[in-house]
C-alpha positions, 0 to 999 in steps of 0.5 A: 747224787744231785746233778747240776743241770745248768752251767751258764757263762757269767754275762759280765766278763770284766771281773769276777769272784769266781793255764794255758795254751798247749803249743802244738802246731801252727796257730791259726787264730794267733799267738798262743798264751804259753802254759799248760793246764792238766786235766786230772783223773776222776776221784777214787771210787768214781761211779762213772767214766766220762765219754771223751772226744778230742780233735784239732781246730783253731791251730791247736787241740780241743777236748771234751768230756762229759758224764753220760746223761739219762738219755745218752748222747751220740758221740759221733754227732757231738763230735760233728757239732763241736768241729762245725762250731769251732770251724765257724768261730775260726772263720770269725776270729782267725788272723791266719785265714784271709777270708775270716771276718777279722782278716777282712776287717783288718784289710778294709780301708777307712774308718766307717763301720764294718759289718761283722757277726754279733759274736765278733762285736760282742767279744770286742765289746767285752774286751774293751771293758777289760782294756779299760779296767786294765789301763790298756795292758790288754788291747786287741789292737796290739796286732801290728806289734805282734806282727812286727815282733814276728809272732804273727802269720808271717813269722819272725825276721832274724833281727829285732825291730828297730826302736824307730819301727816300734815307735811308728807301729805303736801309733797304730795301737790303742784300745780306744781306737777300736770301737764295737757296735752291737746293733747292728753289729759292726766294728770301726777303727777311729784311725786308718791302719788300726788292726786287731788280734783276738787271739788273747780271748778267742779260744776262751770264747770258743771254750765257753761256746762248746760248754754251752753247746754240751749243756744244751744237748743235755750233758750238764756235767762236762769239761771242755778245753780248747788249746789249754783254756778250760771250762768245767760244768757240774761234777765228775763221775764221782759226784765231786767238782772237776779238778784241773792242775796248773803246770809249773812254769819251768818247761817240764811237761806235766809237773803240776804246781797247783790243783783247783776244783772248778764249779761252773768255772773256767781256768786260763794261764798266760806265761812267757816260758814256752812261746818266746825267742832268745836274742843275745841272751835275752828272752822275748815273749809273744806277750807284747805290752801295747803301752810300750811296744815291747814284749812284757819283761821281768821275773813274772813267769805265768799267771793263772786265772779262774773266772765264771767265763773262759773268755774273761779268764783268758783275757785277764791272764794276759792283762795281769801278766802284762801288768806284772807281779806288783801292779797286776796282783794289786789290780787282781786283789782290788777286783776280787779276781781268783788268780795265782802269779808265778814269779821267778826267783832272782838267783835260781831256776825256781819260782814263788807262788802268790795267790789271791784269797779267791784262788786259794779258796778253790783248793780241793 
């Protein structure tokens, strides 16, 4: 049986031909993308059981599985490395830690360049490219609106924000108002009061980072997950691609709607059916449309995206959800994105599923 020995992350996060955060505990990077991914068991006749680890970080859970290489890895050492790497990334991206790089940028004054780590600048650069393609539906500067609607560190007030407050807050939001520089690495706001929230891409980036770490350690065949964002590399113990199931967007745990085979690919889902609140009979999701200042609304329940990069699959899942079932699906088709949309039926509790050809080709 031939094993894959490399599992690189695609350098371009903007689109590709190549869901889903488990809402457990207090988020430290930011609000969760609602939805679930179910990692499925090995195929029948499996020749090797994976080594498995799990823990908590970034306000959620993480897990890692790998097929033991010829020279086995010390699981205790791997666990220490994973925990240290996730702690490092949380200290970069968290809006819940006052001392994180991002929090220090957010409370800084003025519009001068603010030195940050190369990773933070790189992710901001990649996010800006996706914002451009998505027409501003994906926007790191949505942070003031996230806080206004009660999905940030301070929590939610009983009353809804007023239209005047939404309009005033929107003035501090706009993806073009956050600039990134790679050399030397730094961020800059072009308007005083602009702040950023990387939660729609940070856990995906962390998942990519853990995948790269396992590959460097010699575990070419692995599956890693942070909060629901998932990335697979190589094959499972039966010598076939790893499989993952996307849960149905009904709120019923472990009800799988679709299964995909991942070949050095990542899977993420964004939806409104878990992380939301109800006010006067209306659902308000944590997924804020930065173009309007209001939570994204409509019949769309969830979007799942498969991509070569987990940072990209996570960001695109958010962007496509905000765009909605028509505009979002049209953009996904134009860019060749592998994704599936779950749209609620207007007259009942069910939903319809609409997938791009690139997603359909991933069926086991």
